[in-house]
N, C-alpha and C positions, 0 to 999 in steps of 0.2 A: 393540400394536405399530401401529395406526392413527395413534396420536397422534403415537408417535414420527416416522412418515412424514410427518406434518403441518408438525413441527418442524423437521425438515431440510429440507424444501421452503421453508420460510420463510425459514430461515436462508440457505438459494440464493439466494432471491428476494433478500433483502437484500443482499448480497454483489454479487450482480450489478447492482444499480442505484447501489452506491458507486464501481464501477469509473472511471465519468466525472464524478466528484465531483473538483474541484481544492480544493487546499489551500495554505497559506501555509507560509513556513518555519517559524514560530512552533508552528504546529500539529503540525509533524513533529517538531521539536525536542523537544516535550511528551511526546507518543506514544510515541517510542523514547527518551527521555530522554540526548539527545546535545548537545552545547555546537553554536554557531552555525559554529565554525571547522571542526568533524566534516562539519557539513553542507556545508559550503562546499568542504571537503576531496573529498566523496564527489562533487558536481558538477565540480570539477575534474577529478579521474580518471574521469569519466565513467561513475562506477557508478550514478547516481542522474539520470535523464531529468529536463528542467524548462523551464518555457516561460517567457518574460520578457515580462509586459504592462506597457508603461510603464515604471515603474521598478521594479516587484513581479516578483520571482520565485516561481511556484506548483510546484507537483508534482502530477501525475495517481494519486488513489489506486490504481487499477487498476495502475498501473507500479510502484508501492511493493510492491503484494502481489504482484505479479509475479517481484520482485527475491526478497521473501524467500521466495517457495514456491522459486525457482530455487537458494537457499541453504540451504536447510531441509537439517538432517543429522539422521539418526535420525527416530522416532517414525513416526507415521501420515498418509501423504500420498494424498489421493485424487486419481487420474488427471486431469489437465486434458484437456478436449475443444476 
């Protein structure tokens, strides 16, 4: 029981630390197996927030995780605090 609790806490800490990580479009496309056009359509439709640094578009992992949580269907969801 204690070992399981330790694993859960570690997973939460890792998850919290990735919320402020910024990734580029290539990382998002590879992770979710979507095309560049689909990624662009999500930006254009306001589904996926982004920032533009110089000429590079980046995405915050916390925003991506939030969108996935909000659109989750069925399954087991932990309450957000």
